[in-house]
Backbone as a chain_set.jsonl record, in Angstrom:
{"seq": "XXXXXXXXXXXXXXXXXXXXXXXXXXXXXXXXXXXXXXXXXXXXXXXXXXXXXXXXXXXXXXXXXXXXXXXXXXXXXXXXXXXXXXXXXXXXXXXXXXXXXXXXXXXXXXXXXXXXXXXXXXXXX", "coords": {"N": [[-29.894, 49.972, 44.759], [-32.404, 47.824, 45.791], [-35.49, 46.332, 44.82], [-37.749, 44.416, 46.241], [-40.295, 41.891, 46.185], [-43.137, 41.988, 48.358], [-44.403, 39.795, 50.725], [-46.824, 40.289, 52.133], [-48.07, 42.2, 50.508], [-48.442, 40.63, 48.274], [-50.314, 38.761, 49.23], [-52.442, 40.534, 49.809], [-53.055, 41.465, 47.214], [-53.989, 39.11, 46.022], [-56.14, 38.562, 47.681], [-57.828, 40.683, 47.014], [-58.334, 39.94, 44.374], [-59.753, 37.583, 44.827], [-62.06, 38.564, 46.099], [-63.169, 40.246, 44.071], [-63.441, 38.356, 41.988], [-65.171, 36.502, 43.193], [-67.52, 37.987, 43.599], [-68.137, 38.651, 40.929], [-68.429, 36.073, 39.761], [-70.511, 34.973, 41.311], [-72.625, 36.819, 40.781], [-72.87, 36.481, 37.999], [-73.778, 33.838, 37.853], [-76.226, 34.131, 39.137], [-77.534, 35.877, 37.342], [-77.659, 34.199, 35.138], [-79.498, 32.441, 36.035], [-78.873, 30.251, 37.604], [-79.472, 27.801, 40.051], [-77.76, 27.521, 42.158], [-75.95, 29.749, 43.101], [-73.888, 30.124, 44.911], [-71.772, 28.565, 44.268], [-70.14, 29.913, 42.499], [-68.612, 31.969, 43.976], [-67.2, 30.161, 45.659], [-65.785, 28.645, 43.807], [-64.22, 30.68, 42.661], [-62.639, 31.41, 44.867], [-61.219, 28.993, 45.31], [-59.88, 28.667, 42.816], [-58.327, 31.046, 42.557], [-56.924, 30.923, 44.921], [-55.418, 28.56, 44.531], [-53.888, 29.404, 42.362], [-52.442, 31.464, 43.588], [-50.894, 30.002, 45.411], [-49.41, 28.399, 43.658], [-47.937, 30.208, 42.038], [-46.524, 31.741, 43.801], [-43.768, 31.3, 44.695], [-42.293, 31.932, 42.4], [-43.113, 34.587, 41.931], [-42.196, 35.859, 44.251], [-39.52, 35.785, 43.821], [-38.871, 37.732, 42.023], [-36.786, 40.152, 41.707], [-35.84, 43.487, 41.43], [-33.255, 45.7, 40.468], [-31.875, 48.844, 41.005], [-29.568, 50.995, 39.606], [-27.168, 53.665, 39.129], [-27.243, 53.877, 36.401], [-28.905, 51.914, 35.217], [-31.986, 49.984, 35.343], [-32.466, 46.865, 36.389], [-33.937, 43.651, 35.974], [-35.901, 40.621, 36.491], [-35.431, 37.792, 34.294], [-33.395, 38.747, 32.721], [-33.883, 41.367, 32.027], [-32.976, 44.673, 31.25], [-32.984, 47.99, 31.675], [-32.035, 51.03, 30.499], [-31.639, 53.881, 32.534], [-31.892, 56.37, 31.385], [-33.683, 55.898, 29.395], [-36.11, 55.628, 30.588], [-39.215, 57.023, 30.787], [-41.424, 57.257, 32.314], [-42.597, 56.335, 35.508], [-44.912, 54.865, 37.425], [-47.245, 54.369, 40.071], [-49.458, 51.704, 39.845], [-52.308, 50.06, 40.219], [-51.391, 48.815, 42.635], [-48.876, 48.068, 41.883], [-45.816, 48.924, 40.112], [-45.585, 50.639, 37.168], [-43.405, 50.826, 34.509], [-42.472, 52.882, 31.873], [-40.874, 53.142, 28.784], [-38.912, 55.192, 26.486], [-39.264, 54.051, 23.989], [-41.704, 52.951, 24.235], [-41.963, 50.545, 25.51], [-43.212, 48.548, 28.174], [-42.961, 47.766, 31.583], [-43.554, 45.85, 34.525], [-43.37, 46.118, 37.947], [-44.119, 44.105, 40.485], [-46.133, 43.511, 43.456], [-45.052, 45.151, 45.515], [-44.056, 46.725, 48.624], [-44.467, 49.511, 48.904], [-45.593, 51.02, 46.391], [-45.76, 53.698, 45.358], [-43.551, 55.062, 46.483], [-41.513, 53.553, 45.378], [-41.862, 54.119, 42.656], [-41.203, 56.858, 42.663], [-38.512, 56.681, 43.401], [-37.393, 55.419, 41.184], [-38.006, 57.078, 38.995], [-37.765, 60.23, 39.492], [-39.103, 62.403, 38.452], [-42.202, 63.8, 37.078], [-44.737, 61.556, 37.845], [-47.081, 60.719, 36.47]], "CA": [[-31.126, 49.854, 45.508], [-33.181, 46.667, 45.344], [-36.931, 46.318, 45.046], [-38.16, 43.023, 46.425], [-41.726, 41.735, 46.442], [-43.541, 41.888, 49.757], [-45.405, 38.738, 50.878], [-48.119, 40.852, 52.547], [-48.659, 42.814, 49.314], [-48.861, 39.497, 47.445], [-51.567, 38.243, 49.794], [-53.484, 41.554, 49.606], [-53.443, 41.458, 45.802], [-54.803, 37.923, 45.757], [-57.404, 38.716, 48.407], [-58.668, 41.55, 46.176], [-58.784, 39.142, 43.234], [-60.778, 36.654, 45.319], [-63.297, 39.324, 46.323], [-63.725, 40.643, 42.77], [-63.841, 37.145, 41.275], [-66.326, 35.907, 43.871], [-68.696, 38.802, 43.284], [-68.45, 38.491, 39.503], [-68.908, 34.711, 39.5], [-71.836, 34.824, 41.929], [-73.603, 37.601, 40.018], [-73.079, 35.856, 36.701], [-74.623, 32.657, 38.042], [-77.583, 34.623, 39.433], [-78.092, 36.386, 36.08], [-77.939, 33.057, 34.269], [-80.57, 31.658, 36.632], [-78.357, 29.054, 38.249], [-80.069, 27.667, 41.382], [-76.695, 27.41, 43.161], [-74.959, 30.787, 42.812], [-72.801, 30.07, 45.872], [-70.673, 27.821, 43.656], [-69.244, 30.886, 41.877], [-67.601, 32.453, 44.932], [-66.348, 29.061, 46.131], [-64.877, 28.344, 42.694], [-63.247, 31.776, 42.553], [-61.72, 31.265, 45.992], [-60.331, 27.849, 45.065], [-59.033, 28.908, 41.646], [-57.342, 32.099, 42.84], [-56.068, 30.402, 45.989], [-54.457, 27.639, 43.92], [-52.967, 30.222, 41.572], [-51.558, 32.158, 44.526], [-49.943, 29.032, 45.944], [-48.566, 27.902, 42.578], [-47.092, 31.264, 41.476], [-45.882, 32.496, 44.873], [-42.305, 31.234, 44.739], [-41.789, 32.672, 41.239], [-43.379, 36.018, 42.131], [-41.349, 36.369, 45.33], [-38.131, 35.806, 43.351], [-38.7, 38.833, 41.075], [-36.063, 41.259, 42.333], [-35.383, 44.525, 40.514], [-32.132, 46.452, 41.023], [-31.704, 50.164, 40.418], [-28.239, 51.587, 39.738], [-27.13, 55.007, 38.554], [-27.424, 53.841, 34.948], [-29.876, 50.928, 34.73], [-32.929, 49.237, 36.167], [-32.405, 45.486, 35.911], [-34.96, 42.826, 36.592], [-35.908, 39.192, 36.188], [-35.417, 37.421, 32.895], [-32.374, 39.473, 31.996], [-34.316, 42.713, 31.625], [-32.084, 45.77, 31.614], [-33.549, 49.217, 31.126], [-31.222, 52.207, 30.82], [-32.451, 54.9, 33.222], [-32.142, 57.477, 30.453], [-34.802, 55.518, 28.532], [-37.353, 55.599, 31.371], [-39.93, 58.302, 30.718], [-42.488, 57.287, 33.31], [-42.712, 55.285, 36.511], [-46.089, 55.259, 38.193], [-47.969, 53.35, 40.817], [-50.56, 51.237, 39.008], [-52.989, 48.903, 40.815], [-50.555, 48.153, 43.63], [-47.576, 47.735, 41.298], [-45.2, 50.082, 39.47], [-45.459, 50.485, 35.726], [-42.301, 51.567, 33.905], [-42.654, 53.094, 30.432], [-39.629, 53.633, 28.185], [-39.051, 56.073, 25.317], [-39.728, 53.26, 22.846], [-43.061, 52.478, 24.523], [-41.964, 49.284, 26.25], [-43.76, 48.668, 29.525], [-42.52, 46.736, 32.521], [-44.338, 45.917, 35.749], [-42.77, 45.646, 39.194], [-45.32, 43.709, 41.215], [-46.178, 43.116, 44.868], [-44.123, 45.972, 46.291], [-44.676, 47.242, 49.847], [-44.86, 50.908, 48.721], [-45.413, 51.306, 44.965], [-45.546, 55.122, 45.091], [-42.164, 55.383, 46.826], [-40.672, 52.892, 44.376], [-41.966, 54.904, 41.423], [-40.426, 58.09, 42.856], [-37.088, 56.328, 43.422], [-36.974, 55.052, 39.831], [-38.113, 58.246, 38.107], [-38.204, 61.273, 40.412], [-39.886, 63.442, 37.77], [-43.648, 63.588, 37.145], [-45.138, 60.137, 37.769], [-48.496, 60.661, 36.131]], "C": [[-31.911, 48.678, 44.922], [-34.654, 46.843, 45.692], [-37.372, 44.862, 45.061], [-39.664, 42.957, 46.662], [-41.992, 41.516, 47.927], [-44.618, 40.809, 49.888], [-46.782, 39.269, 51.289], [-48.823, 41.509, 51.358], [-49.162, 41.73, 48.366], [-50.2, 38.943, 47.931], [-52.717, 39.238, 49.615], [-53.983, 41.55, 48.162], [-54.334, 40.261, 45.492], [-56.131, 37.959, 46.512], [-58.361, 39.605, 47.614], [-59.189, 40.801, 44.965], [-59.885, 38.167, 43.643], [-62.103, 37.388, 45.5], [-63.952, 39.688, 44.993], [-64.23, 39.425, 41.996], [-65.069, 36.494, 41.884], [-67.609, 36.672, 43.549], [-69.119, 38.595, 41.836], [-69.029, 37.11, 39.212], [-70.302, 34.493, 40.087], [-72.909, 35.578, 41.166], [-73.903, 36.98, 38.668], [-73.986, 34.637, 36.828], [-76.059, 33.053, 38.383], [-78.255, 35.095, 38.152], [-78.464, 35.249, 35.147], [-79.017, 32.133, 34.835], [-80.116, 30.368, 37.286], [-78.939, 28.966, 39.657], [-79.027, 27.596, 42.506], [-75.611, 28.468, 42.915], [-73.784, 30.811, 43.793], [-71.578, 29.36, 45.297], [-69.652, 28.784, 43.023], [-68.191, 31.42, 42.832], [-66.674, 31.353, 45.442], [-65.327, 28.7, 45.05], [-63.808, 29.415, 42.528], [-62.204, 31.679, 43.658], [-60.73, 30.136, 45.744], [-59.37, 28.122, 43.909], [-57.945, 29.939, 41.95], [-56.41, 31.668, 43.966], [-55.022, 29.434, 45.451], [-53.424, 28.398, 43.092], [-51.95, 30.905, 42.483], [-50.498, 31.205, 45.069], [-48.947, 28.587, 44.88], [-47.547, 28.938, 42.119], [-46.245, 31.966, 42.536], [-44.355, 32.473, 44.818], [-41.687, 31.998, 43.565], [-41.958, 34.18, 41.438], [-42.46, 36.612, 43.203], [-39.867, 36.426, 44.922], [-37.862, 36.958, 42.387], [-38.085, 40.047, 41.772], [-35.581, 42.206, 41.237], [-34.286, 45.314, 41.214], [-31.971, 47.757, 40.252], [-30.283, 50.646, 40.686], [-28.299, 52.994, 39.162], [-27.472, 55.003, 37.069], [-28.534, 52.94, 34.454], [-30.857, 50.478, 35.816], [-32.918, 47.828, 35.596], [-33.407, 44.647, 36.678], [-34.875, 41.386, 36.166], [-35.908, 38.951, 34.676], [-34.411, 38.195, 32.065], [-32.786, 40.858, 31.514], [-33.333, 43.755, 32.122], [-32.578, 47.013, 30.897], [-32.629, 50.37, 31.489], [-32.109, 53.281, 31.458], [-32.776, 56.071, 32.31], [-33.326, 57.176, 29.53], [-36.147, 55.517, 29.266], [-38.004, 56.976, 31.324], [-41.029, 58.39, 31.766], [-42.374, 56.088, 34.237], [-43.888, 55.702, 37.384], [-46.68, 54.071, 38.919], [-49.211, 52.995, 40.01], [-51.13, 49.961, 39.616], [-52.093, 48.124, 41.776], [-49.201, 47.705, 43.108], [-46.96, 49.033, 40.79], [-45.047, 49.762, 37.996], [-44.342, 51.403, 35.237], [-42.58, 51.667, 32.417], [-41.365, 53.702, 29.896], [-39.938, 54.535, 26.989], [-39.588, 55.324, 24.099], [-41.124, 52.691, 23.063], [-43.121, 51.139, 25.23], [-42.482, 49.53, 27.659], [-43.31, 47.476, 30.354], [-43.295, 46.94, 33.819], [-43.56, 45.321, 36.912], [-43.939, 45.364, 40.129], [-45.054, 43.411, 42.688], [-45.167, 43.866, 45.739], [-44.812, 46.52, 47.538], [-45.16, 48.684, 49.697], [-44.625, 51.308, 47.26], [-45.126, 52.778, 44.66], [-44.104, 55.53, 45.385], [-41.199, 54.75, 45.825], [-40.68, 53.679, 43.079], [-41.144, 56.182, 41.527], [-38.928, 57.805, 42.845], [-36.571, 56.035, 42.009], [-36.956, 56.256, 38.914], [-38.659, 59.396, 38.938], [-39.01, 62.396, 39.764], [-41.368, 63.166, 37.922], [-43.999, 62.118, 36.923], [-46.618, 60.016, 37.465], [-48.738, 59.806, 34.938]], "O": [[-32.057, 48.561, 43.705], [-35.008, 47.425, 46.718], [-37.369, 44.177, 44.039], [-40.242, 43.859, 47.269], [-41.178, 40.937, 48.647], [-45.651, 40.899, 49.224], [-47.801, 38.747, 50.836], [-50.04, 41.387, 51.216], [-50.198, 41.901, 47.724], [-51.104, 38.69, 47.135], [-53.84, 38.838, 49.305], [-55.187, 41.622, 47.916], [-55.326, 40.393, 44.775], [-57.135, 37.439, 46.026], [-59.558, 39.325, 47.543], [-60.337, 40.986, 44.561], [-60.838, 37.95, 42.894], [-63.152, 36.885, 45.097], [-65.149, 39.466, 44.806], [-65.316, 39.459, 41.418], [-65.922, 35.984, 41.157], [-68.648, 36.075, 43.265], [-70.297, 38.39, 41.544], [-70.019, 36.995, 38.489], [-71.169, 33.902, 39.442], [-73.991, 35.041, 40.926], [-75.055, 36.951, 38.236], [-74.867, 34.431, 35.994], [-77.003, 32.383, 37.964], [-79.411, 34.758, 37.895], [-79.472, 35.323, 34.443], [-79.405, 31.158, 34.191], [-80.932, 29.472, 37.498], [-78.907, 29.953, 40.392], [-79.389, 27.611, 43.683], [-74.483, 28.127, 42.563], [-72.777, 31.464, 43.519], [-70.466, 29.54, 45.796], [-68.453, 28.506, 43.013], [-66.998, 31.337, 42.541], [-65.483, 31.594, 45.637], [-64.152, 28.479, 45.343], [-62.641, 29.109, 42.285], [-61.011, 31.848, 43.404], [-59.528, 30.309, 45.948], [-58.177, 27.838, 44.014], [-56.776, 29.722, 41.632], [-55.229, 32.015, 43.96], [-53.865, 29.478, 45.868], [-52.237, 28.076, 43.116], [-50.754, 30.925, 42.192], [-49.328, 31.573, 45.173], [-47.764, 28.416, 45.173], [-46.402, 28.585, 41.836], [-45.332, 32.716, 42.19], [-43.719, 33.525, 44.887], [-40.654, 32.647, 43.731], [-41.048, 34.955, 41.145], [-42.0, 37.746, 43.068], [-39.058, 37.049, 45.609], [-36.718, 37.142, 41.97], [-38.797, 40.866, 42.355], [-34.99, 41.779, 40.246], [-34.373, 45.57, 42.415], [-31.935, 47.774, 39.021], [-29.841, 50.702, 41.833], [-29.364, 53.458, 38.754], [-27.939, 56.01, 36.536], [-29.066, 53.171, 33.368], [-30.595, 50.579, 37.015], [-33.315, 47.617, 34.45], [-33.689, 44.888, 37.852], [-33.894, 40.968, 35.55], [-36.331, 39.802, 33.894], [-34.551, 38.293, 30.846], [-32.104, 41.453, 30.68], [-32.908, 43.721, 33.277], [-32.586, 47.077, 29.667], [-32.455, 50.665, 32.671], [-33.206, 53.552, 30.97], [-33.828, 56.695, 32.452], [-33.907, 58.092, 28.948], [-37.2, 55.417, 28.635], [-37.422, 57.968, 31.763], [-41.512, 59.481, 32.071], [-42.092, 54.971, 33.802], [-43.863, 56.763, 38.007], [-46.624, 52.933, 38.454], [-49.931, 53.879, 39.546], [-50.509, 48.902, 39.538], [-52.052, 46.895, 41.725], [-48.456, 47.031, 43.819], [-47.509, 50.113, 41.007], [-44.458, 48.747, 37.622], [-44.338, 52.601, 35.518], [-42.888, 50.668, 31.768], [-40.826, 54.649, 30.468], [-41.081, 54.624, 26.541], [-40.289, 55.906, 23.271], [-41.669, 52.026, 22.182], [-44.208, 50.642, 25.522], [-42.228, 50.574, 28.26], [-43.283, 46.338, 29.885], [-43.649, 48.066, 34.169], [-43.144, 44.163, 36.867], [-44.663, 46.279, 40.519], [-43.935, 43.108, 43.102], [-44.511, 43.272, 46.595], [-46.02, 46.757, 47.521], [-46.167, 49.052, 50.301], [-43.58, 51.868, 46.93], [-44.318, 53.07, 43.779], [-43.503, 56.271, 44.607], [-40.185, 55.35, 45.47], [-39.633, 53.886, 42.467], [-40.457, 56.552, 40.574], [-38.153, 58.611, 42.329], [-35.432, 56.371, 41.684], [-36.014, 56.446, 38.144], [-39.874, 59.535, 39.081], [-39.545, 63.254, 40.467], [-41.767, 62.39, 38.791], [-43.598, 61.519, 35.925], [-47.332, 59.278, 38.144], [-49.883, 59.648, 34.514]]}, "num_chains": 1, "name": "protein.A"}
């Protein structure tokens, strides 16, 4: 079973970052007394938009494969399924925790909760 990133989930994640960054930047400029607080949201939009464009091809290439024995991912990661103690949906991604405490993140998935259940059908809390 393969888990591929979803372009729509990628765009949603970056849209949320733009909203949060715009609010934070605008409020910070207001608190600091800047006469042009509109610059904060514009800067956040440009910075996060450029990041989204720059990282997109790399993020969309992150494919994880689940077999009966292992979960393999980008960068040569290979996690024995017997070592996975937790798989949970976390901020629109799936966080994998192993017995040794290692953590891995599967990002930009169309249905993080279903992915977590497929990887570790036990309690995903």
